[in-house]
BABA-888366 format. One record per residue (C-alpha): residue number from 1; residue in three letters; chain; x, y, z. Coordinates in steps of 0.2 Angstrom, whole numbers. Each point is the difference from the previous one (the first is absolute). Layout:
<pts>
> NUM,ALA,A,X,Y,Z
...
</pts>
This chain:
<pts>
> 1,MET,A,83,34,-76
> 2,ASN,A,4,18,-4
> 3,ALA,A,9,12,12
> 4,ALA,A,-16,9,5
> 5,LEU,A,-9,-15,5
> 6,LYS,A,15,-6,10
> 7,THR,A,-1,17,9
> 8,ILE,A,-18,-2,4
> 9,LEU,A,2,-18,6
> 10,ALA,A,14,4,11
> 11,ILE,A,-9,15,9
> 12,LEU,A,-15,-11,2
> 13,LEU,A,10,-14,8
> 14,ILE,A,8,12,12
> 15,GLY,A,-16,8,4
> 16,GLY,A,-9,-16,3
> 17,ALA,A,14,-7,11
> 18,ALA,A,0,16,10
> 19,TYR,A,-19,0,2
> 20,GLY,A,0,-18,6
> 21,VAL,A,15,3,12
> 22,MET,A,-9,16,7
> 23,HIS,A,-16,-10,4
> 24,PHE,A,11,-14,8
> 25,VAL,A,9,12,10
> 26,SER,A,-14,11,6
> 27,GLY,A,-13,-14,2
> 28,ALA,A,-12,10,-11
> 29,GLY,A,-16,-8,-5
> 30,ASP,A,-18,2,-3
> 31,PRO,A,-9,11,13
> 32,PRO,A,-11,-8,14
> 33,PRO,A,-19,0,-3
> 34,LEU,A,-8,17,4
> 35,SER,A,-15,0,12
> 36,THR,A,-16,5,-9
> 37,ASN,A,-18,-3,4
> 38,PRO,A,-10,-6,-16
> 39,ASP,A,-19,1,0
> 40,ASP,A,-6,-12,-14
> 41,SER,A,-15,6,-9
> 42,GLY,A,-5,-16,-8
> 43,ASP,A,-1,0,-19
> 44,ALA,A,12,11,-10
> 45,PRO,A,-8,15,-9
> 46,ASP,A,3,4,-18
> 47,LYS,A,19,4,-3
> 48,PRO,A,3,19,-2
> 49,ALA,A,9,8,-15
> 50,PRO,A,19,-1,2
> 51,ASP,A,1,19,5
> 52,ALA,A,-14,0,12
> 53,VAL,A,11,-5,15
> 54,THR,A,15,9,6
> 55,ALA,A,15,-9,9
> 56,ASP,A,-9,1,17
> 57,GLY,A,-18,2,-5
> 58,THR,A,-1,18,4
> 59,GLY,A,11,9,-13
> 60,PRO,A,18,6,-2
> 61,LYS,A,9,6,15
> 62,HIS,A,17,8,3
> 63,GLY,A,10,0,16
> 64,GLY,A,-5,-10,16
> 65,ASN,A,-3,-18,-1
> 66,ASP,A,-7,-2,-17
> 67,SER,A,-4,-14,-12
> 68,THR,A,17,-2,-7
> 69,GLY,A,8,-4,17
> 70,ARG,A,9,16,2
> 71,THR,A,2,10,16
> 72,GLU,A,1,19,-2
> 73,VAL,A,17,8,5
> 74,THR,A,6,18,2
> 75,ALA,A,16,8,3
> 76,GLY,A,-1,4,18
> 77,GLY,A,-19,4,-1
> 78,SER,A,3,17,-7
> 79,ASP,A,1,9,-17
> 80,THR,A,18,-2,-7
> 81,THR,A,-1,12,-15
> 82,SER,A,8,14,9
> 83,LEU,A,16,-10,3
> 84,PRO,A,16,5,-9
> 85,GLN,A,2,-15,-11
> 86,GLY,A,-11,-14,-6
> 87,LEU,A,-8,-7,-16
> 88,ARG,A,-15,4,-10
> 89,GLY,A,-9,-7,-16
> 90,ARG,A,-17,-3,-8
> 91,CYS,A,-9,-16,-3
> 92,VAL,A,-8,-1,-17
> 93,THR,A,-8,-12,-12
> 94,ALA,A,8,-6,-16
> 95,ASN,A,-10,15,-8
> 96,GLY,A,6,13,12
> 97,ALA,A,-15,1,11
> 98,PRO,A,3,3,18
> 99,VAL,A,-3,-15,12
> 100,PRO,A,-7,5,17
> 101,GLY,A,1,-10,16
> 102,VAL,A,17,-9,-3
> 103,GLU,A,9,-3,16
> 104,VAL,A,18,4,-2
> 105,VAL,A,12,-8,12
> 106,LEU,A,19,4,2
> 107,ARG,A,11,-12,10
> 108,LYS,A,18,-6,0
> 109,ALA,A,5,-12,-14
> 110,ILE,A,7,-17,7
> 111,ALA,A,19,-1,-4
> 112,GLY,A,6,-16,-7
> 113,GLY,A,-15,-4,-11
> 114,PHE,A,-7,-18,3
> 115,PHE,A,13,-4,14
> 116,GLY,A,-3,17,9
> 117,ILE,A,-18,-5,1
> 118,ILE,A,5,-16,8
> 119,VAL,A,10,9,13
> 120,GLN,A,-14,11,4
> 121,GLN,A,-11,-15,2
> 122,ARG,A,13,-9,11
> 123,GLN,A,2,15,11
> 124,GLY,A,-18,3,2
> 125,LEU,A,3,18,-6
> 126,GLY,A,-15,11,-7
> 127,ASN,A,1,13,-14
> 128,PRO,A,-11,14,6
> 129,PRO,A,-5,14,-12
> 130,ILE,A,10,16,0
> 131,GLY,A,-15,9,-6
> 132,SER,A,-16,-1,-10
> 133,ALA,A,-13,10,-9
> 134,VAL,A,-16,-3,-10
> 135,THR,A,-2,8,-17
> 136,GLY,A,-14,13,-1
> 137,ASP,A,-12,4,-15
> 138,ASP,A,15,6,-10
> 139,GLY,A,10,-16,3
> 140,VAL,A,14,10,9
> 141,PHE,A,10,-7,15
> 142,GLU,A,13,8,11
> 143,ILE,A,10,-9,13
> 144,GLY,A,13,10,10
> 145,ILE,A,13,-7,11
> 146,PRO,A,9,9,15
> 147,SER,A,17,-4,-5
> 148,PRO,A,9,-5,-17
> 149,SER,A,3,-18,-3
> 150,SER,A,15,-8,-9
> 151,GLU,A,-8,-17,2
> 152,ALA,A,-10,-9,-14
> 153,LEU,A,-18,3,2
> 154,GLU,A,-16,-8,-8
> 155,LEU,A,-16,9,-5
> 156,TRP,A,-16,-10,-1
> 157,LEU,A,-16,6,-9
> 158,MET,A,-15,-10,5
> 159,SER,A,-19,1,-1
> 160,ASP,A,-15,-11,-1
> 161,THR,A,-1,0,-19
> 162,THR,A,17,1,-6
> 163,ILE,A,15,-11,-1
> 164,ASP,A,13,3,14
> 165,LYS,A,15,10,-7
> 166,ARG,A,17,1,8
> 167,LEU,A,13,12,-4
> 168,GLU,A,18,0,7
> 169,VAL,A,7,17,6
> 170,ALA,A,18,2,0
> 171,LYS,A,1,14,13
> 172,ILE,A,-8,15,7
> 173,GLU,A,11,15,0
> 174,SER,A,1,14,12
> 175,GLN,A,-12,15,-3
> 176,ILE,A,-6,-8,-16
> 177,TRP,A,-18,-6,-5
> 178,HIS,A,2,-13,-13
> 179,ASP,A,-13,0,-13
> 180,PHE,A,-4,-17,-7
> 181,GLY,A,-13,7,-13
> 182,ASP,A,-14,-10,-6
> 183,GLN,A,-1,-18,5
> 184,VAL,A,-11,-11,-10
> 185,VAL,A,-10,-12,11
> 186,GLU,A,-8,-14,-9
> 187,PRO,A,-18,-7,3
> 188,GLY,A,0,-16,9
> 189,ALA,A,-7,-17,-6
> 190,VAL,A,-16,-4,9
> 191,LEU,A,-4,-16,9
> 192,TYR,A,-18,-3,6
> 193,GLY,A,-11,-14,5
> 194,ARG,A,-11,-8,14
> 195,VAL,A,5,-10,15
> 196,THR,A,-12,-14,5
> 197,ASP,A,-2,-15,11
> 198,SER,A,6,-16,-10
> 199,LYS,A,-14,-10,7
> 200,THR,A,-15,11,0
> 201,GLY,A,5,13,-13
> 202,ARG,A,-5,14,12
> 203,SER,A,9,16,-1
> 204,ILE,A,13,4,14
> 205,GLU,A,0,18,6
> 206,ALA,A,15,9,7
> 207,ALA,A,12,-13,-7
> 208,THR,A,18,7,-4
> 209,VAL,A,7,-3,-17
> 210,SER,A,18,5,-4
> 211,ALA,A,10,-1,-16
> 212,LYS,A,17,4,-5
> 213,ASN,A,12,-2,-14
> 214,PRO,A,15,-9,6
> 215,MET,A,12,8,-13
> 216,ASN,A,-5,17,6
> 217,SER,A,-1,-1,19
> 218,GLY,A,8,-17,5
> 219,VAL,A,17,7,4
> 220,ALA,A,-2,18,5
> 221,PRO,A,-19,4,2
> 222,PRO,A,-6,18,0
> 223,PRO,A,-4,7,17
> 224,SER,A,-14,-9,9
> 225,ARG,A,-2,-12,-15
> 226,GLU,A,8,-15,7
> 227,ASP,A,-16,-10,-2
> 228,GLY,A,-4,8,-17
> 229,SER,A,-16,10,-4
> 230,THR,A,-15,-5,10
> 231,ALA,A,-19,1,-1
> 232,THR,A,-15,-4,12
> 233,THR,A,-15,-9,-7
> 234,ASP,A,-17,9,1
> 235,GLU,A,-16,-8,7
> 236,SER,A,-2,-9,-17
> 237,GLY,A,18,-7,1
> 238,TYR,A,7,11,-14
> 239,TYR,A,17,8,0
> 240,ARG,A,10,10,-12
> 241,ILE,A,18,5,-1
> 242,GLU,A,6,13,-13
> 243,ASN,A,18,4,2
> 244,LEU,A,9,-17,-5
> 245,ALA,A,15,-1,-12
> 246,PRO,A,-4,-13,-14
> 247,GLY,A,6,-17,2
> 248,THR,A,-3,-16,10
> 249,LEU,A,-5,4,18
> 250,LEU,A,1,-8,17
> 251,THR,A,-17,1,7
> 252,SER,A,-7,-4,17
> 253,ALA,A,-17,2,9
> 254,THR,A,-4,-2,19
> 255,ALA,A,-16,1,9
> 256,GLU,A,-5,-5,18
> 257,GLY,A,-5,-19,1
> 258,TYR,A,8,-4,-17
> 259,ALA,A,17,-7,-6
> 260,THR,A,12,12,-7
> 261,PHE,A,0,0,-19
> 262,ASN,A,16,1,-10
> 263,ASP,A,3,-1,-19
> 264,HIS,A,14,4,-12
> 265,GLU,A,-10,-1,-16
> 266,ALA,A,-11,16,-1
> 267,ARG,A,6,11,-15
> 268,VAL,A,-5,18,-5
> 269,ASN,A,4,11,-14
> 270,LEU,A,-2,18,-4
> 271,GLU,A,-12,-3,-15
> 272,GLY,A,-16,-4,11
> 273,HIS,A,-7,-5,16
> 274,THR,A,4,-17,7
> 275,GLU,A,-13,-10,10
> 276,TYR,A,7,-11,13
> 277,ASN,A,-13,-9,12
> 278,ILE,A,6,-8,16
> 279,GLU,A,-8,-15,9
> 280,LEU,A,4,-2,18
> 281,THR,A,-1,-16,10
> 282,ALA,A,-4,-2,18
> 283,GLY,A,16,3,10
> 284,LEU,A,8,-12,13
> 285,SER,A,11,4,14
> 286,ILE,A,15,-7,10
> 287,SER,A,0,4,19
> 288,GLY,A,13,-4,13
> 289,ILE,A,12,6,13
> 290,VAL,A,19,5,0
> 291,VAL,A,10,-6,16
> 292,ASP,A,18,-2,5
> 293,GLU,A,8,-16,5
> 294,LYS,A,-8,0,17
> 295,GLY,A,-18,3,-7
> 296,THR,A,-1,18,5
> 297,PRO,A,-9,10,-13
> 298,ILE,A,10,13,-10
> 299,PRO,A,-10,16,-2
> 300,GLY,A,1,10,-16
> 301,ALA,A,9,-13,-11
> 302,GLU,A,-1,4,-18
> 303,LEU,A,-6,-13,-12
> 304,SER,A,-1,-3,-18
> 305,VAL,A,-12,-13,-7
> 306,VAL,A,5,-6,-18
> 307,CYS,A,-9,-12,-11
> 308,LEU,A,11,-14,-5
> 309,SER,A,-8,-2,-17
> 310,THR,A,8,9,-14
> 311,LYS,A,-16,2,-9
> 312,THR,A,-7,10,15
> 313,PRO,A,11,15,4
> 314,LEU,A,-7,4,16
> 315,ARG,A,8,8,16
> 316,VAL,A,-8,7,16
> 317,ASP,A,10,10,12
> 318,LEU,A,-6,2,18
> 319,ARG,A,6,2,18
> 320,ALA,A,-4,-11,15
> 321,GLY,A,-10,8,14
> 322,ARG,A,6,3,18
> 323,ASP,A,-4,-18,4
> 324,GLY,A,10,-7,-14
> 325,LYS,A,-16,-5,-10
> 326,PHE,A,-3,3,-18
> 327,THR,A,-12,-3,-14
> 328,ALA,A,4,2,-18
> 329,GLU,A,-16,3,-11
> 330,GLY,A,-4,0,-18
> 331,LEU,A,9,-16,-5
> 332,VAL,A,-4,-12,-14
> 333,ASP,A,-1,-18,3
> 334,ALA,A,18,-5,-2
> 335,PRO,A,16,-4,11
> 336,PHE,A,9,15,7
> 337,GLN,A,17,4,7
> 338,ILE,A,1,11,16
> 339,ASN,A,15,11,4
> 340,ALA,A,1,8,17
> 341,THR,A,12,13,6
> 342,ALA,A,2,9,17
> 343,PRO,A,14,10,9
> 344,GLY,A,11,-12,9
> 345,PHE,A,-5,-15,-9
> 346,MET,A,6,-10,-15
> 347,ARG,A,-11,0,-15
> 348,ALA,A,-12,-15,0
> 349,THR,A,-8,-9,-15
> 350,VAL,A,-14,-12,0
> 351,GLN,A,-7,-9,-15
> 352,PRO,A,-11,-7,-7
> 353,VAL,A,-15,7,10
> 354,ASP,A,-17,-3,-8
> 355,ALA,A,-12,14,-1
> 356,GLY,A,-14,-3,12
> 357,THR,A,13,-5,14
> 358,ASP,A,-5,8,17
> 359,ASP,A,13,-6,12
> 360,GLU,A,17,3,-8
> 361,GLN,A,14,2,13
> 362,ILE,A,16,9,-6
> 363,VAL,A,14,-2,12
> 364,MET,A,14,13,-1
> 365,GLU,A,18,-3,7
> 366,LYS,A,9,14,9
> 367,GLN,A,15,9,-8
> 368,GLY,A,16,2,8
> 369,GLY,A,11,15,3
> 370,ILE,A,17,7,5
> 371,ARG,A,7,14,12
> 372,VAL,A,13,11,-8
> 373,THR,A,13,10,8
> 374,VAL,A,12,11,-10
> 375,ARG,A,17,5,6
> 376,GLY,A,13,13,-6
> 377,SER,A,18,4,4
> 378,GLY,A,6,-6,17
> 379,GLY,A,-16,-11,2
> 380,ARG,A,-11,16,2
> 381,ALA,A,-18,-3,-2
> 382,ILE,A,-8,9,-15
> 383,ASN,A,-17,6,4
> 384,ARG,A,-6,6,-17
> 385,PHE,A,1,-11,-16
> 386,SER,A,-10,-7,-14
> 387,TYR,A,-1,-18,-5
> 388,SER,A,-6,-12,-13
> 389,VAL,A,-2,-19,1
> 390,MET,A,9,-11,-13
> 391,ARG,A,-5,-19,-2
> 392,TRP,A,13,-13,-4
> 393,PHE,A,-5,-11,-15
> 394,PRO,A,10,-16,0
> 395,GLN,A,7,-7,-16
> 396,PRO,A,7,-17,-4
> 397,GLY,A,18,-4,6
> 398,GLY,A,-2,9,17
> 399,LYS,A,-1,17,-9
> 400,GLY,A,-13,13,0
> 401,GLN,A,-3,19,-1
> 402,PHE,A,-10,13,9
> 403,GLY,A,-16,8,-7
> 404,PRO,A,-13,12,7
> 405,ALA,A,-12,-6,13
> 406,TYR,A,-15,10,-8
> 407,ASP,A,-12,-6,14
> 408,VAL,A,10,8,14
> 409,PRO,A,0,19,-3
> 410,GLY,A,15,10,6
> 411,ARG,A,-1,16,10
> 412,THR,A,10,13,9
> 413,VAL,A,3,-3,19
> 414,THR,A,3,13,13
> 415,ALA,A,5,0,18
> 416,ARG,A,-18,-1,6
> 417,ASP,A,-2,-17,-9
> 418,LEU,A,14,-8,9
> 419,ASP,A,-1,-11,16
> 420,ALA,A,11,1,15
> 421,ASP,A,13,-10,-10
> 422,HIS,A,0,12,-14
> 423,ALA,A,-9,-13,-11
> 424,PHE,A,-14,1,-12
> 425,GLU,A,-12,-14,-4
> 426,ILE,A,-4,-4,-18
> 427,SER,A,-15,-12,0
> 428,GLY,A,-11,-8,-14
> 429,ILE,A,14,-10,-7
> 430,ASN,A,-3,-17,-8
> 431,PRO,A,11,-15,5
> 432,GLY,A,17,0,-10
> 433,GLU,A,17,8,-1
> 434,TYR,A,2,19,-1
> 435,ALA,A,12,15,2
> 436,VAL,A,-4,18,4
> 437,LEU,A,8,15,-9
> 438,ILE,A,3,14,11
> 439,GLU,A,3,19,-5
> 440,ALA,A,6,12,13
> 441,GLN,A,7,18,-1
> 442,GLY,A,19,0,-1
> 443,TYR,A,1,-19,-4
> 444,ALA,A,-1,-10,-16
> 445,LYS,A,-14,-11,-3
> 446,THR,A,3,-16,9
> 447,ARG,A,-8,-17,-1
> 448,SER,A,-1,-12,15
> 449,ASP,A,5,-18,0
> 450,ARG,A,-12,-12,-6
> 451,PHE,A,-13,-6,13
> 452,LYS,A,-14,-12,2
> 453,VAL,A,-18,4,5
> 454,GLY,A,-12,-13,6
> 455,SER,A,-19,-1,2
> 456,ASN,A,-8,6,16
> 457,GLU,A,17,0,9
> 458,PRO,A,8,14,11
> 459,SER,A,9,13,-10
> 460,ASP,A,19,-2,0
> 461,LEU,A,12,15,2
> 462,VAL,A,10,5,-16
> 463,THR,A,14,12,3
> 464,VAL,A,5,10,-15
> 465,GLN,A,18,8,1
> 466,MET,A,0,15,-13
> 467,HIS,A,15,3,-12
> 468,THR,A,7,16,-4
> 469,GLY,A,1,-5,-19
> 470,GLY,A,12,4,-14
> 471,ARG,A,3,15,-11
> 472,LEU,A,2,3,-19
> 473,THR,A,9,14,-8
> 474,GLY,A,3,5,-18
> 475,THR,A,1,14,-13
> 476,VAL,A,-12,4,-15
> 477,MET,A,6,8,-16
> 478,GLY,A,-11,9,-12
> 479,PRO,A,-1,-2,-19
> 480,ASP,A,14,12,-2
> 481,GLY,A,12,-10,11
> 482,LYS,A,-1,12,15
> 483,PRO,A,-7,-3,17
> 484,MET,A,-19,2,0
> 485,ALA,A,-9,7,14
> 486,GLY,A,-18,-4,4
> 487,VAL,A,0,-18,-5
> 488,THR,A,-12,-10,10
> 489,VAL,A,8,-17,6
> 490,SER,A,-12,-13,6
> 491,THR,A,1,-17,7
> 492,MET,A,-11,-14,-7
> 493,GLN,A,-1,-19,2
> 494,ASN,A,13,-8,-11
> 495,ASN,A,-12,-10,-11
> 496,TYR,A,-13,14,-2
> 497,VAL,A,-5,5,-17
> 498,GLU,A,-9,17,-3
> 499,ILE,A,-15,-5,-10
> 500,PRO,A,-16,11,3
> 501,ILE,A,-12,-14,2
> 502,PHE,A,10,-8,13
> 503,ALA,A,3,15,11
> 504,GLY,A,-14,-5,12
> 505,LEU,A,7,-17,2
> 506,GLN,A,16,8,6
> 507,GLN,A,-10,8,14
> 508,MET,A,-6,-16,6
> 509,MET,A,17,-8,4
> 510,PRO,A,8,5,16
> 511,THR,A,19,0,-3
> 512,GLU,A,15,-2,10
> 513,ILE,A,10,14,-9
> 514,THR,A,-1,18,6
> 515,LYS,A,-9,11,-12
> 516,LEU,A,8,17,-1
> 517,SER,A,2,14,-12
> 518,VAL,A,13,14,0
> 519,GLN,A,7,13,-12
> 520,THR,A,17,4,-6
> 521,ASN,A,9,16,6
> 522,GLN,A,9,13,-11
> 523,ASN,A,14,-12,-2
> 524,GLY,A,-11,-14,-6
> 525,GLN,A,3,-10,16
> 526,TYR,A,-13,-10,10
> 527,ARG,A,0,-10,16
> 528,LEU,A,-13,-13,5
> 529,ASP,A,1,-4,19
> 530,THR,A,-8,-12,12
> 531,LEU,A,-3,-13,-13
> 532,ALA,A,-5,-18,5
> 533,ALA,A,12,-13,-6
> 534,GLY,A,-5,-8,-16
> 535,THR,A,1,1,-19
> 536,TYR,A,-7,16,-8
> 537,GLN,A,-4,8,-17
> 538,LEU,A,3,19,-1
> 539,LYS,A,-10,11,-11
> 540,PHE,A,7,17,-7
> 541,SER,A,-13,13,-6
> 542,HIS,A,1,18,-6
> 543,PRO,A,-12,10,-11
> 544,ASP,A,14,3,-13
> 545,ALA,A,5,-18,-2
> 546,PHE,A,-8,-17,-2
> 547,ASP,A,0,-12,16
> 548,LYS,A,14,-12,2
> 549,PHE,A,1,-15,12
> 550,VAL,A,14,-9,9
> 551,ARG,A,-3,-18,7
> 552,ASP,A,9,-12,11
> 553,VAL,A,6,14,12
> 554,THR,A,5,-8,17
> 555,VAL,A,-3,8,16
> 556,VAL,A,10,-7,16
> 557,ASP,A,-5,5,17
> 558,GLU,A,12,13,8
> 559,GLN,A,10,2,-17
> 560,THR,A,0,14,-13
> 561,ALA,A,0,-6,-18
> 562,ASP,A,5,12,-15
> 563,VAL,A,-11,-2,-15
> 564,PRO,A,9,2,-17
> 565,ALA,A,-3,17,-8
> 566,MET,A,-16,1,-10
> 567,ARG,A,-2,11,-16
> 568,LEU,A,-17,5,-5
> 569,GLU,A,-5,3,-18
> 570,ARG,A,-13,12,-7
> 571,GLY,A,-12,-11,-10
> 572,THR,A,-16,6,-9
> 573,ARG,A,-15,10,7
> 574,VAL,A,-16,-7,-7
> 575,PHE,A,-15,11,0
> 576,GLY,A,-15,4,-11
> 577,THR,A,-19,3,-2
> 578,VAL,A,-13,-14,-1
> 579,MET,A,-15,2,-11
> 580,VAL,A,-16,-10,-1
> 581,ASP,A,-8,2,-17
> 582,GLY,A,10,16,-2
> 583,LYS,A,-4,8,17
> 584,PRO,A,13,2,14
> 585,THR,A,-6,-12,14
> 586,ALA,A,3,0,18
> 587,GLY,A,3,-16,11
> 588,VAL,A,8,-10,-14
> 589,LYS,A,14,-12,6
> 590,VAL,A,16,0,-10
> 591,SER,A,12,-14,2
> 592,ILE,A,17,-4,-6
> 593,GLY,A,10,-16,1
> 594,ASN,A,14,-10,-8
> 595,ALA,A,-6,-7,-17
> 596,ALA,A,-4,-19,1
> 597,THR,A,15,-4,-11
> 598,ALA,A,13,11,9
> 599,ILE,A,14,-7,11
> 600,ALA,A,8,12,12
> 601,PRO,A,18,3,-4
> 602,GLY,A,12,-11,11
> 603,SER,A,-14,-12,5
> 604,GLN,A,6,-18,1
> 605,ASN,A,-16,-8,4
> 606,GLY,A,-18,2,2
> 607,GLN,A,1,6,18
> 608,ALA,A,13,13,-4
> 609,ALA,A,-11,6,-15
> 610,LEU,A,-14,2,12
> 611,PHE,A,10,11,12
> 612,GLU,A,5,12,-15
> 613,ARG,A,-17,2,-7
> 614,PHE,A,-8,18,1
> 615,ASN,A,-18,3,4
> 616,ALA,A,-10,16,4
> 617,GLU,A,-17,7,0
> 618,ALA,A,-8,18,-1
> 619,ILE,A,-18,7,0
> 620,THR,A,-5,14,-11
> 621,ASN,A,-6,16,8
> 622,GLU,A,-16,10,-5
> 623,HIS,A,9,6,-16
> 624,GLY,A,5,-17,-5
> 625,GLU,A,18,3,4
> 626,TYR,A,12,-12,9
> 627,GLN,A,18,-2,3
> 628,PHE,A,9,-16,8
> 629,ALA,A,8,5,17
> 630,ARG,A,15,-10,-5
> 631,ARG,A,12,2,-15
> 632,VAL,A,1,-15,-11
> 633,PRO,A,17,-9,-3
> 634,PRO,A,5,-6,-17
> 635,GLY,A,-8,-15,-7
> 636,GLU,A,-15,-7,-10
> 637,TYR,A,-17,5,7
> 638,THR,A,-19,-2,-2
> 639,LEU,A,-11,15,4
> 640,ARG,A,-19,-2,3
> 641,ALA,A,-14,11,5
> 642,GLY,A,-18,-5,7
> 643,ARG,A,-15,7,8
> 644,THR,A,-2,-5,18
> 645,GLN,A,-19,1,2
> 646,GLY,A,-4,-16,10
> 647,ASN,A,-1,-12,-15
> 648,PRO,A,16,-10,-2
> 649,LEU,A,-5,-5,-18
> 650,MET,A,1,19,-5
> 651,ILE,A,17,3,6
> 652,MET,A,6,-17,-9
> 653,LEU,A,-8,6,-16
> 654,ASP,A,8,17,2
> 655,PHE,A,17,-7,3
> 656,THR,A,0,-10,-16
> 657,ARG,A,-6,14,-10
> 658,SER,A,12,13,7
> 659,GLU,A,16,-12,1
> 660,GLN,A,16,7,-7
> 661,ASN,A,17,-7,0
> 662,ILE,A,15,11,2
> 663,THR,A,19,-1,2
> 664,PHE,A,8,13,11
> 665,GLY,A,19,2,-3
> 666,GLY,A,4,16,8
> 667,GLN,A,-13,13,-5
> 668,ASP,A,-4,13,14
> 669,GLU,A,-19,0,-3
> 670,PHE,A,-13,-10,-9
> 671,GLU,A,-19,5,-2
> 672,TYR,A,-13,-14,-1
> 673,SER,A,-17,7,-3
> 674,PRO,A,-12,-13,-6
> 675,ASN,A,-17,3,-7
> 676,ILE,A,-11,-15,6
> 677,LEU,A,-14,-3,-12
> 678,THR,A,-15,-8,8
> 679,GLY,A,-10,-5,-15
> 680,PRO,A,1,-17,-9
> 681,ARG,A,16,-4,-9
</pts>
């Protein structure tokens, strides 16, 4: 197996794992059936030509709720072209002709790649657009933003007839309109067909058909494209979708009174139109009620009804009514699992439940809770603090460790939240052993003693006595051996490794250490105060040197520890211009990492080698230019560049075509300016 193939397989494995984890974490699945009102007309009419029916039977639309499942968005509902900074460009065909009606949406890029997306799913965070525009007859778009942005952004170009295109935007500088020039949007593959009743063969009007390419939209879908591109059948049962990326599709179809249809086998290409007819079977339902242990109905419980057959990937999400009753419709004839969640209750799972059941009772057990009071110096009650809940995970031999209790969100507590005993009640905790992490001004982060939570029991009172913490001091020398001012010294978890793809995972993990950053003074000195007791890693950063790290730094409560002097080294500045077929290109990701065969100096084992590895990423600007924010230490590295336009296969192929190995031994600068050729090789 050659190196290029190994690279592709590795990325596929990581992407696939992240995709699966994301759906496990978020509970994402197929949408519930949509309520429609078919009016069967009997025998089917003659089939129209492939181009006779648009996506919704009326013609292309732009903005509003259109046939591709998008919702129109604007930047504050007003014209933004008069703002002092923003971006502009033009959507064109491969021949340079302008493409009107393309919706252009600007939003924040999710930090941390796959795992950052998992974090966002876990926390229930949205990613609303910063601004949007629709190209005119000349294909031009302009989006202004009220203030500059140093955060990574992403630009989506979408229409009813072109493949969704994604560009990464490094930053928006103050008082500058960034011109991204001509952006080629490719015509989409066409999927069309007819939806009929499997028994009678009659057409089904107002059925909703959706299709998506999992490689393009499974991990980070475009705005409002979570369910893919959609179409509604006309009175003859015909649908047409014109903006698909080529490949194997996940397709689904729903209609009132019918079972939801799901299939993974539809395949489209750009060479022609693909006919894909769908037969729907009569749908079954499952009805029942959600109650507590005393038989009292639980209003508004959220339910997911999931088919247990791996051959029928069907899931219906719904909410129980005020009387606790529910009916899941559009089911196939198969056994299902029902999952129920409700505030204050433990998750309940019932299986198997056959489709057609009309009297299923789901009993939910109440959760427990605790009351927390926080005390400072002299036993004084602290009336403002933040908390996070940690769960105890036991291990063999009576050992164990704390980990995040994701299902119990933390928050900031103020005096108005406290009762007469200066206590705050944390509810919604499943039975088990826990601790709480408390942060309060003037004190170090403090973890409570371990406590138990039972089911449906009165809340015990947990008192947390805050600690004043410890202190770290030290000095940083520059490459010339003199004290260096302006060095950022940051605390990190002792076992954390800076790898871009895992950045989001770091955000998911509540930590008992204190995260703090300071800068050295004119004498190169720094001081880190009020640190929670524990073992730390320190990071030293300066624009004129490469980052250095020190691990196994111990902090003891109410003690000061002097860290050995750190000397920074200059390293290499890596920059360049990325071209695609000879043209400088915006939104290209450039990455650098230790070569696969390189072993970090001084590493004694695999774990040490991992800690010493260097990884960084940058995105090209509208001129195709980039520069890594961090200087690169000496060593053997691999440089790669790839377009980030929504198709993971594209960036994998670009990476293999642009790969360059280089050894840095002390040079001050290095230019990496690849030309990515897109034709056959």
